[in-house]
ZAMARGU-4260 file (C-alpha; in steps of 0.2 Angstrom, whole numbers, plus 5000, padded with zeros to 4 digits):
<rodrens>
0) 4965/4977/5007 | 4978/4985/5019 | 4991/4986/5006 | 4979/4994/4994 | 4974/5008/5006
5) 4992/5011/5010 | 4996/5013/4992 | 4981/5025/4989 | 4985/5036/5004 | 5004/5037/5001
10) 5000/5043/4983 | 4989/5057/4990 | 4999/5065/5004 | 5015/5075/5006 | 5021/5065/5021
15) 5020/5047/5015 | 5031/5041/5029 | 5018/5046/5042 | 5004/5035/5034 | 4999/5020/5045
20) 4985/5008/5042 | 4979/4997/5056 | 4968/4982/5051 | 4955/4976/5064 | 4945/4961/5059
25) 4928/4959/5067 | 4915/4945/5063 | 4905/4955/5050 | 4918/4968/5044 | 4936/4974/5043
30) 4940/4991/5051 | 4954/5000/5043 | 4961/5014/5053 | 4970/5026/5041 | 4982/5038/5051
35) 4990/5052/5041 | 5000/5068/5046 | 4988/5082/5052 | 4994/5093/5037 | 4988/5080/5025
40) 4971/5078/5032 | 4963/5090/5019 | 4971/5080/5005 | 4964/5064/5011 | 4947/5070/5015
45) 4945/5082/5000 | 4932/5096/4997 | 4916/5091/5005 | 4923/5074/5008 | 4924/5068/4990
50) 4941/5060/4991 | 4937/5051/5007 | 4921/5045/4999 | 4930/5039/4984 | 4943/5030/4995
55) 4929/5021/5005 | 4920/5016/4988 | 4936/5008/4982 | 4939/4999/4998 | 4921/4993/4998
60) 4923/4986/4981 | 4939/4977/4986 | 4931/4970/5001 | 4917/4964/4991 | 4929/4953/4981
65) 4934/4945/4997 | 4915/4943/5003 | 4917/4955/5018 | 4914/4973/5022 | 4927/4987/5024
70) 4925/5002/5036 | 4938/5016/5033 | 4942/5028/5048 | 4953/5042/5045 | 4963/5049/5060
75) 4976/5062/5061 | 4993/5060/5069 | 5002/5074/5078
</rodrens>
C-alpha cells in the first residue's frame, strides 16, 4: 500500500523528491503518513478536499483487498 500512495502522490506534485510515506501498522489499521512539500499541499488536497478524498478512497479499496483498514494523514514538509 505504501508504494501505491507514493506513486499517486509523486504523480500529483511538482516536488516529487520531497514525497515521503511513513507506514505505521496498528492492530486494527495501517496509518500512512504522507509528507509533501508545503507548495504542493494544495495539489494533494484539491478544491474542497476532493483529491485527498479520492486518494483516501483508493487507499481504502487497496486496504480492503488485504483485509485491513488504511488511514491517510497528509502532512507538509518545510
